[in-house]
TORFI-598847 format. One line per 4 residues: number of its first residue (from 1); for each residue z, x, y negated of N, C-alpha, C. Coordinates in nm, 4 decimals, padded with zeros to 6 digits. Atoms other than C-alpha are relative to their C-alpha. Example, Ala and Ser with C-alpha at 12.3 -4.5 7.8 and 13.67 -1.06 7.14 Angstrom:
BEGIN
1 = 00.0000 00.0890 00.1190 00.7800 01.2300 00.4500 00.0000 00.0900 -00.1200 ~ -00.0060 -00.0820 00.1190 00.7140 01.3670 00.1060 00.0730 -00.0770 -00.1090
! end
This chain:
BEGIN
1 = 00.1021 00.0864 00.0584 02.0724 01.8709 -01.0181 00.0425 -00.1453 00.0219 ~ -00.0395 00.1412 -00.0109 02.1433 01.5038 -01.0870 -00.1080 -00.0809 00.0704 ~ 00.0954 00.0888 -00.0657 01.9753 01.2125 -00.9120 -00.1200 -00.0306 -00.0876 ~ 00.1105 00.0283 00.0934 01.7703 01.1356 -01.2227 -00.0938 00.1199 -00.0104
5 = 00.0826 -00.1214 00.0082 01.6507 01.4970 -01.2471 -00.0814 00.0188 00.1275 ~ 00.0726 -00.0106 -00.1268 01.5577 01.4966 -00.8782 -00.1165 -00.0989 00.0029 ~ 00.1043 00.1023 00.0050 01.3632 01.1756 -00.9279 -00.1153 00.0453 -00.0887 ~ 00.1034 -00.0452 00.0927 01.1769 01.3120 -01.2301 -00.0790 00.1172 00.0566
9 = 00.0683 -00.1161 -00.0577 01.0998 01.6373 -01.0508 -00.0985 -00.0424 00.1089 ~ 00.0874 00.0462 -00.1083 00.9559 01.4581 -00.7472 -00.1212 -00.0750 -00.0540 ~ 00.1099 00.0781 00.0574 00.7473 01.2167 -00.9555 -00.0983 00.0914 -00.0735 ~ 00.0876 -00.0937 00.0725 00.6131 01.4953 -01.1783 -00.0808 00.0861 00.0955
13 = 00.0715 -00.0815 -00.0978 00.5230 01.7063 -00.8765 -00.1167 -00.0786 00.0589 ~ 00.1066 00.0838 -00.0534 00.3217 01.4169 -00.7385 -00.1165 -00.0104 -00.0984 ~ 00.1055 00.0205 00.0993 00.1315 01.3629 -01.0635 -00.0683 00.1288 -00.0442 ~ 00.0581 -00.1246 00.0503 00.0713 01.7302 -01.1454 -00.0647 00.0847 00.1086
17 = 00.0641 -00.0734 -00.1096 -00.0529 01.8424 -00.8039 -00.0886 -00.0959 00.0775 ~ 00.0820 00.0859 -00.0859 -00.2915 01.7125 -00.5435 00.0749 -00.0358 00.1282 ~ -00.0810 00.0295 -00.1182 -00.0043 01.6651 -00.2986 00.0093 -00.1507 00.0237 ~ -00.0264 00.1391 -00.0365 00.0360 01.3385 -00.1113 00.1509 -00.0232 -00.0070
21 = -00.1441 00.0276 00.0021 00.3715 01.1631 -00.1068 00.0697 00.0722 00.1149 ~ -00.0578 -00.0695 -00.1154 00.4363 01.3076 00.2384 00.0179 00.1488 -00.0299 ~ -00.0069 -00.1425 00.0319 00.3611 01.6604 00.1151 00.1076 00.0294 -00.1048 ~ -00.1038 -00.0194 00.1023 00.5894 01.6216 -00.1905 00.1372 -00.0016 00.0667
25 = -00.1285 00.0116 -00.0692 00.8773 01.5113 00.0334 00.0253 00.1230 00.0865 ~ -00.0161 -00.1196 -00.0845 00.8164 01.8008 00.2753 00.0286 00.1228 -00.0861 ~ -00.0173 -00.1151 00.0887 00.7965 02.0493 -00.0120 00.1405 00.0033 -00.0607 ~ -00.1291 00.0059 00.0672 01.1138 01.9322 -00.1873 00.1181 -00.0160 00.0961
29 = -00.1092 00.0283 -00.0932 01.3150 01.8274 00.1160 00.0729 -00.1292 -00.0347 ~ -00.0557 00.1293 00.0405 01.3989 01.4971 -00.0537 -00.1087 -00.0737 -00.0736 ~ -00.0735 00.1083 -00.0648 01.3694 01.1953 -00.0959 -00.0757 -00.0384 00.1250 ~ 00.0887 00.0472 -00.1060 01.2199 00.9883 00.1848 -00.1325 -00.0373 -00.0646
33 = 00.1312 00.0372 00.0534 00.8520 00.9026 00.1469 00.0045 -00.1390 -00.0622 ~ -00.0095 00.1363 00.0521 00.9368 00.5360 00.0989 00.0718 -00.0021 -00.1355 ~ -00.0734 -00.0061 00.1263 01.1849 00.6217 -00.1764 -00.0899 00.0558 -00.1105 ~ 00.0920 -00.0570 00.0984 00.9292 00.8403 -00.3542 -00.1047 -00.1029 -00.0416
37 = 00.1002 00.1014 00.0327 00.6740 00.5607 -00.3330 00.0581 -00.1084 -00.0913 ~ -00.0651 00.0960 00.0915 00.9231 00.3194 -00.4969 00.0092 00.0586 -00.1401 ~ -00.0080 -00.0656 00.1305 00.9777 00.5719 -00.7749 -00.1364 00.0020 -00.0672 ~ 00.1357 -00.0054 00.0559 00.6020 00.6080 -00.8200 -00.0452 -00.1364 -00.0502
41 = 00.0395 00.1350 00.0417 00.5468 00.2319 -00.8363 00.0672 -00.0402 -00.1298 ~ -00.0712 00.0309 00.1241 00.8016 00.2168 -01.1182 -00.0565 00.0769 -00.1195 ~ 00.0571 -00.0825 00.1065 00.6040 00.4759 -01.3186 -00.1324 -00.0610 -00.0459 ~ 00.1244 00.0625 00.0483 00.3288 00.3313 -01.5435 -00.1253 00.0813 00.0308
45 = 00.1176 -00.0827 -00.0321 00.0986 00.6246 -01.4627 -00.0541 -00.0297 00.1384 ~ 00.0401 00.0215 -00.1386 00.0850 00.5166 -01.1004 -00.1116 -00.1034 00.0128 ~ 00.1043 00.1028 -00.0050 -00.1371 00.2142 -01.1729 -00.1391 00.0609 -00.0106 ~ 00.1295 -00.0656 00.0140 -00.4186 00.4534 -01.2677 -00.0388 00.0800 00.1237
49 = 00.0239 -00.0838 -00.1171 -00.3840 00.6496 -00.9427 -00.0351 -00.0828 00.1221 ~ 00.0171 00.0823 -00.1182 -00.3733 00.3687 -00.6878 -00.1327 -00.0745 -00.0078 ~ 00.1258 00.0741 -00.0001 -00.7145 00.2324 -00.5911 00.0260 -00.1494 00.0161 ~ -00.0115 00.1443 -00.0137 -00.7667 -00.1401 -00.6136 -00.0258 -00.0366 00.1461
53 = 00.0228 00.0395 -00.1389 -00.7579 -00.3275 -00.2805 -00.1485 -00.0212 00.0262 ~ 00.1422 00.0158 -00.0289 -01.1000 -00.3146 -00.1131 -00.0393 -00.1447 00.0276 ~ 00.0277 00.1408 -00.0251 -01.0741 -00.6798 -00.0128 00.0825 -00.0812 -00.1001 ~ -00.0741 00.0771 00.1009 -00.9825 -00.9139 -00.3012 00.0976 -00.0987 00.0634
57 = -00.1031 00.0907 -00.0491 -00.6781 -01.1354 -00.2618 -00.0586 -00.1351 00.0412 ~ 00.0622 00.1281 -00.0347 -00.8941 -01.4476 -00.2614 -00.0670 00.0033 00.1365 ~ 00.0641 -00.0139 -00.1306 -01.0907 -01.3194 00.0369 00.1048 00.0104 00.1103 ~ -00.1087 -00.0095 -00.0984 -00.7665 -01.2344 00.2158 00.0554 -00.1391 00.0295
61 = -00.0494 00.1372 -00.0194 -00.6421 -01.5890 00.1586 -00.0989 -00.0815 00.0820 ~ 00.1044 00.0739 -00.0731 -00.9725 -01.7261 00.2843 00.0033 00.0360 00.1480 ~ -00.0081 -00.0423 -00.1403 -00.9394 -01.5222 00.6041 00.1150 -00.0701 00.0704 ~ -00.1161 00.0679 -00.0583 -00.5943 -01.6665 00.6665 -00.0300 -00.1481 00.0193
65 = 00.0350 00.1426 -00.0108 -00.7211 -02.0191 00.5966 -00.0949 -00.0249 00.1169 ~ 00.0944 00.0150 -00.1106 -01.0097 -01.9718 00.8401 00.0700 00.0100 00.1338 ~ -00.0730 -00.0178 -00.1265 -00.7753 -01.8482 01.1121 00.0920 -00.1179 00.0277 ~ -00.0893 00.1148 -00.0182 -00.5282 -02.1295 01.0548 -00.0770 -00.1264 00.0371
69 = 00.0813 00.1170 -00.0348 -00.8141 -02.3789 01.0876 -00.0619 00.0134 00.1388 ~ 00.0469 -00.0141 -00.1379 -00.8955 -02.2408 01.4328 -00.1031 00.1089 00.0254 ~ 00.0991 -00.1054 -00.0192 -01.1488 -01.9646 01.3731 00.0680 00.1248 00.0573 ~ -00.0541 -00.1243 -00.0548 -01.0959 -01.6475 01.5746 00.0039 00.1067 -00.1084
73 = -00.0173 -00.1049 00.1013 -00.9763 -01.3492 01.3744 -00.1220 00.0906 -00.0071 ~ 00.1183 -00.0865 -00.0033 -01.2770 -01.1453 01.4827 -00.1145 -00.0641 -00.0790 ~ 00.1038 00.0717 00.0738 -01.5126 -01.4121 01.3436 00.0299 -00.0004 -00.1498 ~ -00.0387 00.0030 00.1409 -01.3194 -01.4421 01.0182 -00.0219 00.1369 -00.0630
77 = 00.0189 -00.1365 00.0500 -01.3259 -01.0644 00.9790 -00.1476 00.0283 -00.0251 ~ 00.1429 -00.0242 00.0142 -01.7015 -01.0496 01.0339 -00.0569 -00.0771 -00.1190 ~ 00.0499 00.0829 00.1094 -01.7620 -01.3315 00.7869 00.0367 00.0580 -00.1367 ~ -00.0478 -00.0508 00.1283 -01.5604 -01.1597 00.5136 -00.0219 00.1498 -00.0177
81 = 00.0241 -00.1436 00.0114 -01.6628 -00.8006 00.5851 00.1261 00.0836 00.0088 ~ -00.1269 -00.0711 -00.0171 -01.3141 -00.6934 00.6873 00.0174 00.0392 00.1461 ~ -00.0312 -00.0381 -00.1369 -01.1680 -00.5338 00.9955 00.0854 -00.1062 00.0666 ~ -00.0793 00.0972 -00.0755 -01.0162 -00.7470 01.2685 00.1489 00.0291 -00.0144
85 = -00.1406 -00.0382 00.0148 -00.6903 -00.5528 01.2409 00.0557 -00.0429 -00.1344 ~ -00.0440 00.0414 00.1331 -00.6722 -00.6262 00.8693 00.0236 -00.1504 -00.0036 ~ -00.0164 00.1459 -00.0023 -00.7224 -00.9983 00.9255 00.1248 -00.0370 00.0797 ~ -00.1212 00.0241 -00.0791 -00.4546 -00.9921 01.1953 00.1244 00.0244 -00.0859
89 = -00.1132 -00.0343 00.0865 -00.2173 -00.8239 00.9498 00.0209 -00.1063 -00.1076 ~ -00.0124 00.1011 00.1055 -00.2904 -01.0745 00.6727 00.0566 -00.1297 00.0570 ~ -00.0493 00.1235 -00.0624 -00.2331 -01.3664 00.9103 00.1467 00.0143 00.0375 ~ -00.1392 -00.0248 -00.0393 00.0893 -01.2149 01.0429 00.0902 -00.0038 -00.1227
93 = -00.0803 -00.0051 00.1219 00.2169 -01.1458 00.6908 00.0125 -00.1378 -00.0639 ~ -00.0064 00.1336 00.0627 00.1341 -01.4975 00.5739 00.0994 -00.0890 00.0744 ~ -00.0935 00.0792 -00.0793 00.3471 -01.6379 00.8551 00.1422 00.0507 -00.0196 ~ -00.1327 -00.0613 00.0077 00.6383 -01.3943 00.8298 00.0539 -00.0001 -00.1411
97 = -00.0470 -00.0182 00.1376 00.6552 -01.3463 00.4526 00.0184 -00.1260 -00.0732
! end
């Protein structure tokens, strides 16, 4: 089986079953989960499957702005209805990325 056929088989299995990416990889024995997720993101059908982020990007930016202005992450999270861990992640990513 060629690489393209393996890719198509893995992507189709994901879309035609209720398997998670982890389960597809375990079932087929290939690829890695991260590789399968890249393949899925390249497929136009994937946009209909992935839920929208629960916290809008604008609110995420606002959380980072609040933290950078001196507000504690726990306070920013409470104000925006997000988890403290999520705010920590957004702040970390805004610095690193």
